[in-house]
C-alpha angles and dihedrals in degrees: 000000000000118000108230120214109239091219090055090049093050091052091049091050089053091055102263103156094200091055091047090050090051090051091050091050091052094046097041095093090056091045092051092046091052091046092054091051098050103048115142138163104287093021114087124196091254091051091051090050089052090050089051090052090051088052090051092051089051089050092052091048097044103037117123115190091198090070089072098233116126112247094236092058092044092049092047090053092048091048092048093048093048091051093045091050090052091049092050091048091050092049091052086065089214092144097037094114089055093045094052101035124113116232118242114245119254118251089252091057095054107095111241117220116254125231092269093055091046091051092049092048090049091051091049091050092050090047092051092050091049091049090049090055096045107030102038128072120234090258093049092049093050092047092047093049091047089050092050088054089054096250113156119243093245092055092045090050091051092049092049095041095241139102127280089241091057089050091051091049093049090049091050091050091049093051092047092051094048092050087055098243 
């Protein structure tokens, strides 16, 4: 365990960045050793090192020399506890969905269709509408349109004055005809 100069510690507690950097340099071997010991799925070595550094910052902020414990021992305990807390949190798998999720692409990354694709899609749409007018019966068209609007079969049946089974059959026929079967 490194012996920490009390003057260096006092400067770090007062916000001296150079003193804090010197404390970090002296405690880094202990932080790295603790990080290597507490690896877990969802907790990388670098993350454990960061947790150890957070523990060291808490030790610098909360150390009281009047308690009689040497700073190095107090800091080692704070580092160890911070890393153990991170390991326990990683083992709970509370954030597993976030760790293994795939980010959604930005709107700029989604490829926009070109004029050719838009023209082809427009032709397909017009062809489908024409086939709906010519190939489907009035009942099949009404049932299909109600289904496309999210209306349940029971509500469609009530509006058309028929049974839900007749609505389901008409919808199946319409789909079959539009697929070209």
